[in-house]
NUVEXPA-573712 format. One line per 8 residues: number of its first residue (from 1); for each residue z, x, y of N, C-alpha, C. Coordinates in nm, 3 decimals. Layout:
NUVEXPA-573712
NUM	Z/X/Y/Z/X/Y/Z/X/Y  ...
//
This chain:
NUVEXPA-573712
1	0.000/0.083/-0.120/0.000/0.000/0.000/0.000/0.087/0.126  0.079/0.194/0.122/0.085/0.283/0.238/-0.049/0.353/0.259  -0.113/0.390/0.148/-0.244/0.454/0.158/-0.345/0.360/0.221  -0.344/0.233/0.178/-0.438/0.136/0.234/-0.413/0.115/0.384  -0.286/0.110/0.423/-0.254/0.093/0.565/-0.304/0.212/0.646  -0.278/0.333/0.595/-0.323/0.452/0.667/-0.475/0.461/0.670  -0.539/0.421/0.561/-0.686/0.426/0.555/-0.749/0.331/0.657  -0.676/0.227/0.695/-0.727/0.130/0.792/-0.710/0.178/0.936
9	-0.645/0.292/0.955/-0.625/0.348/1.090/-0.724/0.463/1.112  -0.714/0.523/1.230/-0.800/0.638/1.261/-0.735/0.770/1.220  -0.618/0.765/1.156/-0.548/0.887/1.116/-0.629/0.958/1.007  -0.647/1.087/1.024/-0.724/1.165/0.926/-0.630/1.229/0.823  -0.681/1.261/0.706/-0.600/1.331/0.606/-0.544/1.463/0.661  -0.623/1.534/0.740/-0.575/1.660/0.796/-0.457/1.639/0.891  -0.460/1.529/0.965/-0.347/1.498/1.053/-0.221/1.466/0.972  -0.239/1.401/0.859/-0.124/1.372/0.772/-0.067/1.504/0.718
17	-0.155/1.596/0.680/-0.109/1.728/0.634/-0.031/1.800/0.743  -0.081/1.791/0.865/-0.013/1.856/0.978/0.122/1.789/1.007  0.127/1.658/0.992/0.254/1.586/1.007/0.356/1.634/0.903  0.307/1.660/0.782/0.395/1.713/0.677/0.455/1.847/0.716  0.374/1.932/0.782/0.428/2.060/0.831/0.535/2.036/0.936  0.514/1.938/1.023/0.614/1.904/1.124/0.744/1.859/1.059  0.733/1.780/0.952/0.853/1.737/0.879/0.924/1.857/0.818  0.846/1.954/0.769/0.906/2.075/0.712/0.979/2.157/0.818
25	0.924/2.162/0.940/0.994/2.230/1.050/1.130/2.165/1.072  1.132/2.032/1.079/1.258/1.960/1.099/1.353/1.982/0.982  1.299/1.982/0.860/1.383/2.005/0.743/1.447/2.144/0.747  1.365/2.245/0.773/1.417/2.381/0.778/1.520/2.400/0.887  1.492/2.348/1.006/1.587/2.360/1.117/1.716/2.285/1.088  1.706/2.169/1.025/1.825/2.090/0.992/1.912/2.162/0.890  1.849/2.217/0.786/1.924/2.288/0.683/1.987/2.415/0.739  1.915/2.483/0.826/1.969/2.602/0.893/2.088/2.562/0.981
33	2.068/2.458/1.060/2.174/2.413/1.149/2.297/2.364/1.075  2.277/2.302/0.959/2.391/2.252/0.881/2.485/2.365/0.840  2.428/2.483/0.822/2.512/2.597/0.785/2.605/2.642/0.895  2.578/2.599/1.017/2.660/2.641/1.131/2.734/2.523/1.193  2.732/2.409/1.125/2.795/2.289/1.179/2.916/2.250/1.093  2.996/2.162/1.145/3.115/2.113/1.076/3.116/1.961/1.080  3.193/1.901/0.993/3.220/1.758/0.998/3.097/1.670/0.993  3.097/1.568/1.080/2.990/1.468/1.081/2.856/1.532/1.116
41	2.857/1.628/1.207/2.732/1.696/1.244/2.668/1.764/1.125  2.749/1.828/1.042/2.697/1.894/0.922/2.638/1.791/0.825  2.711/1.682/0.805/2.664/1.577/0.715/2.529/1.522/0.763  2.519/1.493/0.892/2.395/1.439/0.946/2.279/1.537/0.931  2.305/1.665/0.955/2.199/1.766/0.942/2.156/1.782/0.797  2.251/1.780/0.703/2.215/1.789/0.562/2.129/1.670/0.519  2.168/1.551/0.563/2.092/1.431/0.526/1.956/1.427/0.594  1.949/1.471/0.719/1.820/1.478/0.788/1.730/1.579/0.719
49	1.785/1.694/0.682/1.707/1.795/0.610/1.651/1.739/0.480  1.736/1.670/0.404/1.692/1.611/0.276/1.583/1.507/0.300  1.601/1.422/0.401/1.502/1.319/0.431/1.368/1.380/0.473  1.372/1.484/0.554/1.248/1.547/0.600/1.175/1.620/0.488  1.250/1.671/0.390/1.185/1.730/0.272/1.104/1.622/0.201  1.161/1.502/0.190/1.090/1.393/0.124/0.971/1.344/0.206  0.985/1.343/0.339/0.871/1.307/0.424/0.758/1.408/0.406  0.794/1.535/0.396/0.693/1.639/0.372/0.618/1.610/0.242
57	0.691/1.576/0.136/0.627/1.547/0.008/0.540/1.422/0.016  0.587/1.322/0.087/0.510/1.198/0.103/0.379/1.226/0.176  0.386/1.305/0.282/0.263/1.343/0.354/0.168/1.419/0.263  0.224/1.506/0.180/0.144/1.585/0.089/0.072/1.497/-0.013  0.136/1.388/-0.051/0.075/1.295/-0.144/-0.030/1.208/-0.074  0.003/1.162/0.045/-0.083/1.066/0.115/-0.211/1.129/0.170  -0.208/1.257/0.207/-0.328/1.315/0.267/-0.448/1.307/0.172  -0.426/1.344/0.048/-0.536/1.338/-0.050/-0.576/1.196/-0.084
65	-0.477/1.107/-0.091/-0.507/0.969/-0.125/-0.586/0.900/-0.014  -0.552/0.929/0.111/-0.627/0.872/0.223/-0.769/0.930/0.226  -0.781/1.059/0.196/-0.913/1.122/0.194/-1.005/1.050/0.095  -0.950/1.015/-0.021/-1.031/0.949/-0.125/-1.051/0.801/-0.091  -0.941/0.732/-0.058/-0.946/0.587/-0.031/-1.039/0.553/0.086  -1.028/0.634/0.194/-1.106/0.604/0.315/-1.236/0.683/0.320  -1.260/0.767/0.220/-1.381/0.849/0.220/-1.384/0.945/0.337  -1.267/1.003/0.369/-1.257/1.090/0.486/-1.243/1.238/0.450
73	-1.307/1.278/0.343/-1.304/1.420/0.311/-1.375/1.496/0.422  -1.324/1.614/0.451/-1.385/1.695/0.557/-1.410/1.837/0.505  -1.498/1.912/0.569/-1.526/2.047/0.523/-1.403/2.136/0.519  -1.308/2.112/0.611/-1.188/2.196/0.614/-1.070/2.131/0.542  -1.096/2.026/0.464/-0.990/1.954/0.393/-0.915/2.042/0.295  -0.988/2.129/0.225/-0.922/2.219/0.129/-0.820/2.310/0.195  -0.854/2.358/0.314/-0.761/2.442/0.390/-0.635/2.364/0.425  -0.655/2.243/0.479/-0.540/2.162/0.522/-0.462/2.104/0.405
81	-0.521/2.107/0.288/-0.448/2.064/0.169/-0.352/2.172/0.120  -0.390/2.299/0.137/-0.310/2.410/0.084/-0.224/2.482/0.188  -0.282/2.515/0.302/-0.211/2.596/0.402/-0.079/2.534/0.445  -0.074/2.404/0.479/0.055/2.345/0.519/0.161/2.354/0.410  0.117/2.350/0.283/0.215/2.360/0.174/0.286/2.494/0.175  0.211/2.601/0.198/0.274/2.734/0.198/0.369/2.747/0.318  0.324/2.701/0.435/0.409/2.707/0.554/0.534/2.621/0.532  0.517/2.504/0.476/0.628/2.413/0.453/0.729/2.471/0.354
89	0.679/2.532/0.246/0.769/2.599/0.152/0.853/2.703/0.223  0.788/2.787/0.304/0.859/2.894/0.373/0.962/2.838/0.470  0.925/2.737/0.547/1.016/2.681/0.646/1.139/2.619/0.581  1.118/2.543/0.476/1.229/2.474/0.411/1.320/2.573/0.338  1.261/2.660/0.257/1.343/2.752/0.178/1.415/2.854/0.266  1.348/2.903/0.370/1.415/2.998/0.459/1.519/2.928/0.546  1.492/2.805/0.587/1.593/2.730/0.661/1.719/2.713/0.580  1.700/2.677/0.452/1.814/2.663/0.363/1.888/2.795/0.346
97	1.813/2.902/0.324/1.875/3.034/0.302/1.948/3.084/0.426  1.891/3.064/0.543/1.958/3.106/0.665/2.083/3.024/0.690  2.080/2.897/0.650/2.197/2.812/0.665/2.315/2.858/0.582  2.287/2.917/0.466/2.396/2.965/0.380/2.414/3.116/0.393  2.346/3.177/0.490/2.358/3.321/0.520/2.316/3.411/0.404  2.208/3.370/0.333/2.151/3.450/0.225/2.001/3.468/0.249  1.962/3.536/0.357/1.818/3.547/0.387/1.738/3.616/0.277  1.795/3.717/0.211/1.721/3.786/0.105/1.690/3.691/-0.010
105	1.784/3.604/-0.043/1.761/3.504/-0.147/1.653/3.406/-0.103  1.651/3.375/0.026/1.545/3.288/0.080/1.409/3.351/0.065  1.398/3.479/0.098/1.269/3.547/0.085/1.226/3.552/-0.061  1.322/3.570/-0.152/1.289/3.570/-0.295/1.236/3.432/-0.337  1.302/3.326/-0.289/1.258/3.190/-0.323/1.119/3.162/-0.266  1.096/3.203/-0.142/0.964/3.183/-0.080/0.858/3.261/-0.157  0.887/3.385/-0.191/0.790/3.468/-0.264/0.755/3.406/-0.398  0.856/3.357/-0.469/0.828/3.297/-0.599/0.752/3.164/-0.585
113	0.784/3.088/-0.481/0.709/2.964/-0.456/0.563/2.996/-0.429  0.539/3.098/-0.347/0.401/3.139/-0.319/0.331/3.186/-0.447  0.404/3.256/-0.532/0.344/3.308/-0.655/0.303/3.195/-0.749  0.383/3.087/-0.754/0.343/2.975/-0.839/0.212/2.913/-0.788  0.198/2.904/-0.655/0.073/2.851/-0.598/-0.043/2.946/-0.624  -0.016/3.076/-0.611/-0.122/3.176/-0.634/-0.174/3.168/-0.777  -0.082/3.160/-0.873/-0.125/3.161/-1.013/-0.200/3.031/-1.046  -0.164/2.921/-0.979/-0.239/2.796/-0.997/-0.382/2.814/-0.948
121	-0.398/2.872/-0.830/-0.532/2.895/-0.775/-0.608/3.001/-0.855  -0.537/3.097/-0.912/-0.601/3.197/-0.997/-0.666/3.130/-1.117  -0.599/3.030/-1.172/-0.658/2.955/-1.282/-0.789/2.889/-1.242  -0.792/2.833/-1.121/-0.915/2.771/-1.071/-1.024/2.877/-1.058  -0.989/2.992/-0.999/-1.087/3.099/-0.980/-1.137/3.156/-1.112  -1.053/3.150/-1.215/-1.094/3.200/-1.347/-1.173/3.095/-1.425  -1.186/2.976/-1.368/-1.266/2.872/-1.431/-1.194/2.786/-1.533  -1.060/2.793/-1.536/-0.986/2.714/-1.635/-0.910/2.598/-1.571
129	-0.929/2.578/-1.442/-0.867/2.465/-1.373/-0.728/2.495/-1.322  -0.679/2.403/-1.241/-0.546/2.416/-1.181/-0.440/2.373/-1.281  -0.333/2.451/-1.289/-0.219/2.421/-1.376/-0.102/2.386/-1.286  -0.057/2.261/-1.290/0.053/2.216/-1.206/0.185/2.210/-1.282  0.189/2.275/-1.399/0.308/2.265/-1.483/0.428/2.334/-1.418  0.545/2.298/-1.465/0.672/2.353/-1.417/0.723/2.458/-1.511  0.851/2.479/-1.507/0.956/2.385/-1.466/0.989/2.382/-1.317  0.928/2.468/-1.236/0.966/2.470/-1.094/0.842/2.470/-1.006
137	0.759/2.366/-1.023/0.645/2.345/-0.934/0.699/2.285/-0.804  0.611/2.263/-0.709/0.653/2.213/-0.576/0.741/2.089/-0.582  0.703/1.984/-0.657/0.789/1.865/-0.658/0.930/1.894/-0.708  0.941/1.979/-0.811/1.073/2.012/-0.863/1.154/2.095/-0.763  1.086/2.189/-0.694/1.156/2.269/-0.593/1.211/2.180/-0.483  1.128/2.088/-0.436/1.171/2.003/-0.325/1.276/1.900/-0.370  1.266/1.854/-0.495/1.369/1.765/-0.548/1.503/1.838/-0.556  1.498/1.964/-0.596/1.620/2.043/-0.606/1.683/2.065/-0.469
145	1.602/2.098/-0.370/1.654/2.117/-0.234/1.714/1.987/-0.183  1.643/1.876/-0.204/1.693/1.746/-0.159/1.826/1.711/-0.227  1.829/1.725/-0.358/1.951/1.694/-0.432/2.068/1.781/-0.392  2.043/1.911/-0.376/2.151/2.002/-0.337/2.204/1.969/-0.198  2.114/1.933/-0.106/2.157/1.898/0.030/2.241/1.771/0.030  2.196/1.670/-0.045/2.271/1.544/-0.049/2.407/1.564/-0.117  2.410/1.635/-0.228/2.536/1.657/-0.298/2.633/1.743/-0.217  2.578/1.834/-0.136/2.664/1.920/-0.054/2.740/1.840/0.051
153	2.690/1.722/0.086/2.762/1.633/0.177/2.903/1.606/0.121  2.914/1.601/-0.012/3.041/1.568/-0.076/3.122/1.692/-0.114  3.073/1.812/-0.084/3.142/1.936/-0.121/3.287/1.944/-0.072  3.320/1.894/0.048/3.460/1.899/0.090/3.556/1.827/-0.003  3.507/1.730/-0.081/3.594/1.658/-0.174/3.651/1.748/-0.281  3.577/1.854/-0.318/3.629/1.947/-0.418/3.659/2.085/-0.357  3.668/2.088/-0.225/3.704/2.213/-0.157/3.590/2.312/-0.147  3.466/2.265/-0.164/3.352/2.355/-0.158/3.282/2.348/-0.024
161	3.174/2.426/-0.013/3.092/2.422/0.108/2.945/2.442/0.074  2.905/2.565/0.045/2.762/2.596/0.027/2.723/2.631/-0.116  2.815/2.618/-0.209/2.789/2.665/-0.345/2.666/2.601/-0.409  2.649/2.471/-0.391/2.535/2.402/-0.451/2.402/2.445/-0.388  2.404/2.471/-0.259/2.282/2.515/-0.190/2.242/2.655/-0.237  2.341/2.743/-0.250/2.313/2.879/-0.299/2.264/2.874/-0.442  2.333/2.794/-0.525/2.290/2.781/-0.665/2.148/2.725/-0.672  2.116/2.630/-0.584/1.981/2.574/-0.582/1.876/2.680/-0.555
169	1.904/2.768/-0.460/1.809/2.877/-0.431/1.791/2.968/-0.553  1.901/3.000/-0.620/1.891/3.084/-0.740/1.808/3.015/-0.848  1.830/2.885/-0.867/1.755/2.811/-0.969/1.606/2.809/-0.932  1.575/2.796/-0.803/1.435/2.798/-0.760/1.371/2.933/-0.792  1.441/3.042/-0.762/1.387/3.175/-0.790/1.361/3.191/-0.940  1.462/3.161/-1.022/1.447/3.178/-1.167/1.344/3.081/-1.223  1.350/2.955/-1.181/1.256/2.855/-1.232/1.113/2.883/-1.192  1.093/2.932/-1.070/0.957/2.964/-1.025/0.903/3.086/-1.099
177	0.992/3.181/-1.132/0.948/3.297/-1.211/0.902/3.251/-1.349  0.978/3.161/-1.411/0.939/3.107/-1.541/0.808/3.029/-1.530  0.796/2.952/-1.424/0.673/2.874/-1.401/0.552/2.965/-1.389  0.568/3.073/-1.313/0.457/3.169/-1.295/0.417/3.230/-1.428  0.515/3.273/-1.505/0.484/3.332/-1.636/0.418/3.230/-1.729  0.470/3.109/-1.727/0.413/3.004/-1.813/0.269/2.975/-1.775  0.243/2.960/-1.645/0.106/2.933/-1.601/0.014/3.049/-1.634  0.062/3.171/-1.614/-0.018/3.288/-1.647/-0.053/3.292/-1.795
185	0.046/3.263/-1.879/0.024/3.261/-2.024/-0.078/3.154/-2.063  -0.069/3.038/-1.997/-0.162/2.930/-2.027/-0.304/2.966/-1.981  -0.317/3.035/-1.868/-0.449/3.080/-1.821/-0.509/3.175/-1.925  -0.430/3.272/-1.967/-0.477/3.369/-2.065/-0.516/3.299/-2.196  -0.437/3.202/-2.234/-0.468/3.128/-2.356/-0.601/3.056/-2.347  -0.627/2.992/-2.235/-0.754/2.920/-2.217/-0.871/3.019/-2.212  -0.851/3.131/-2.144/-0.959/3.230/-2.134/-0.991/3.291/-2.270  -0.891/3.303/-2.354/-0.909/3.366/-2.486/-0.928/3.263/-2.596
193	-0.944/3.135/-2.559/-0.972/3.033/-2.657/-0.854/2.997/-2.746  -0.732/3.018/-2.695/-0.614/2.983/-2.776/-0.575/2.839/-2.751
//
């Protein structure tokens, strides 16, 4: 229904992709800010960050659907389908990492997220198609960030603060490494007829 409504407007798929990047900016800034806030302000920033992560994913889903539904594919559509995703990953994961004062862990998470996208595109370039398998593809990464942010709202109940957010970053790094290896193995298998 949302796709049909958007297709009936003058909004282009590329504009939806760009809006998704804007949501990622807000998500990253909110998660970063939550690390330096207390009380109600922290709760609101964590929830805003989680909501904007979901808006980013929704935009990522709708851009392609509007392109197909409204027949609005453009020559630069491929660029706007991929580039905002990489920027959005970096903004959200680094915002989260800066909020918990673990920038090196953030860079590791960003690097592994980029590597999962690279290996997916490598499969396309090798002629075996895109592999969107997990366990830590983009939807799983963003679900983990969203869940960790929402659950962290309740951390004061058990005397905690950032433990779930830090653990989430570690799970993203490890899960994305496994995802990269799995996708690479599957590419090799297809190329070698396994």
